N, C-alpha and C positions, 0 to 999 in steps of 0.2 A: 694444660693444667700445671705442668711442671716447668714450662718454659724451655724444655729440652725437646729437640726434634726426635720423635720416636717412630722408626720405620715400621714397627709392629702395629701402629695405630693407623695405618694407611689402608682404607677399604672403602668400597662403594656404599652409597646410602640412597634411600628412596625419598626421604623427607625433603620437601622442596623449601628453598629459602633459608636453610640453615647450613652454615659452613662455606658460604661463598667467599671468594677472595676479595670482597669489597669491605674495606675498613673505613668507616666514617671518621672524619677528623675530630669529632667530639668524644671519641672513645678514650676513656681514662682507665687503664688497667689497674691503677693503684686503688680504685674504688671497687673493684670486683674481687670478692673474697674466694670464689669457688666456681668452677665449671662442672656441670653435672651431665653425664651422658645418658641419653634416652634412646631406646631401640625404636626402629621404624614401626614395628608392630604396636608397641605401647602407645606411641604418639597418635597413631591412627585410631586405635580403640578408644582412647580417652577423648579424642575429638568427637567421635560418634556418641560417646556416653554423654558429653555436654549437650549435644543436639537432642538426644532422647530425654534427658532428665531436666535440662535447664532451658530447652528451646532456643539454644544459641547455635546458629550455623556458622561455625568458625573454621579457619584454615588448619591445615595439617599441623603446622608448627605450634599452634595454640594448644593442641592436645599434648605436644611434647613439653610445653612450658608447665602445664599443670602436673603432668607426670613427674617432671623434674622435682617439683615441690614435694610431691608425695614421697619420692625417694629420699628426701631430706628431712622428713617429719621427725625422725628419731633423733635428729640433732637439735630440734627446737624445743623450747620450754612449752608447757601445757597452755600458758596464757599468751603465747606468741600471736601477734597480729600479722598475717602474711598478705602481701599484695602481689597478684600476678597480672601482668599486662598481656591481654589478648590482642594481638596486633594485626590479625589477618582475618578476612571473612572467607566463608566456605563456598562461594559461588563457583570458583575454579576447580573445586574438588568434588562436585556432584557426581561426575563420572569416574571418580577415583575412590577416595576413602569412604564416600557415602554410597558406593556401588558394591553390593555384596559379591558380585562375580569378580570384580577387580581385587577385592580383599581376599577372596577365597583362592584366586590364582596365585597369590603371593604367600599363601600359607598363613595369613593374618586372621582368617575367620574359618573356624571349623566347628560345625554342629555335630557333636558326637552321636546324639540320639535323634537325629532328624527323621521325619517321616515323609511320605510322598506328598502329603498336603503342603508341608513346608517347602518341599522341593519345587513346587509349581507356584508358590505364593507370590513370587516377584512378577509373574505375568498372568496370574489367575483372573485379573480384572479384565483382561482382553477376551473378546469372543473366540470360541473354538472355531477354527477354519475347517469346514467340512466340504464334501462334494456329494452330489446325489447320484445314484446308480444310473439314472436315465440321461445324465449329462454327457457331452462328448469329451474325449480326452483333451481337446483344445482348452476347454474351460479349466481342466485340472492343471495343465501346464501353466496357464496364466496365473492361477491361484498360487501355485508353488513359487513362481518367479516373483509375484507381487509381494508375498509375505516372507520370502527368503527361507523357505522350509523345504524339506525333502520327502515328506509323507503326508497323507491326508486320510482321516477317517471317512468312511462312506456311510452316509446316514440317509435313510429313506423318508425322513419326516417324523417317524415314530420310534425308530431304534437304529443302532449301528448294525450294518449288514456286511461290512467288509472294510478293506483298507487298500490304499493306492499309494505306491511308492515310485520314486524315480526309476528304480529297477524294473518295476512292472511295466512302466510306460516304454522304456528303452527296448525291453524284450518284445513287447507287443509290436512296436514299430519296425523292428529289425527282423527277428527270427520268425515272427508269426505273420508278418506282412500286413498288419492293420494300419489304418490311417488315423489322422487326427480327428476324424468325424466318428470314429468307433466309440460306442457307448462304454462308460466306465464299468458297467456290470459285466462286460465281456472280458475285462482285463484284470479286475480287482482280485486281491487275495483275501485270506481270512481276516475277520475283524481283530483289531488289537485287543489284548487282554484288558479287562476292566478291574481295577483294584481300588479299595477304599483309600481315602486320604489319610486314614490312620495307620495304614500298612507301613511297615519299615522299609528303609532303602534296600535292605537285603532281600525282602520279599519282592520288591520291584525287580531287582537283578535276577532273581530266580525265575521270574515270569517271562523274562526275555529269552529268545532263542534265535536260531537261524531263521525261523519262520517269522518271528516278530522282532522288528528293530525299534519298536516303540510300544508304549502302553497308555491306557487312558486312566486318569485318576478321577474317581467319583467324588465330587465336592457337595457342599450344601445346596439345597433348593434344586436338586436334580441336575446341576451343572457338572460338566466334565472338562478336563483339560488333558492335553497330550504331554507325555514325557518320553524323550528319545534316549537311546543308549548314550549319546554324547552328553545329554543333560545329566544323566545319572552318574557318569564317570566324573564329570565336572563337580558334581555335588560331593562325592566321596573323596576326591583327590585332596 
């Protein structure tokens, strides 16, 4: 901005494609009146806003461009006609700024008053993976591995009757001398607590204990989804 090298302005950034050391030959700094700084968070949030409100799947730096204009609006007359160039598409950012978990991990997205229903909303469309009490442990191990999960609700076809975790299986195979053909009902623990989707995150935390490392969230139309300790901690962090 000043043309003077300022060591206090050296820091990392997450926004991609801005600040590279590539200077096109057609850049004419005499035509540029001002540079405006935009935070990584603001750029990401505005890009998401454009997708939600305008149906435009744009790149990270496009959100930064619009946010930069918003920060300058107090310098413009009421009848000013502004043109913002959106120069990037969002296909490379689906797993980044358009991913709630990615945003939340970087402190860009925090739902202060979220409930358990919102906490499972990103994967509530997927079927709940369960195991039946009459199935062998081998089936449970296969299910855990296939879905990259660490616990299973045990359902007998009409209701939840227990829970099965990796710890249950390891203990059964080692200390108790059971085999992989042992039925789930001989190894399972108590059922996971069931809470309404309207319950708060704090109620979910309160329901977890040494005995329960996950809970079930009751959704519409009789559906349920599982929420682990890790899921809850990620949500509130």
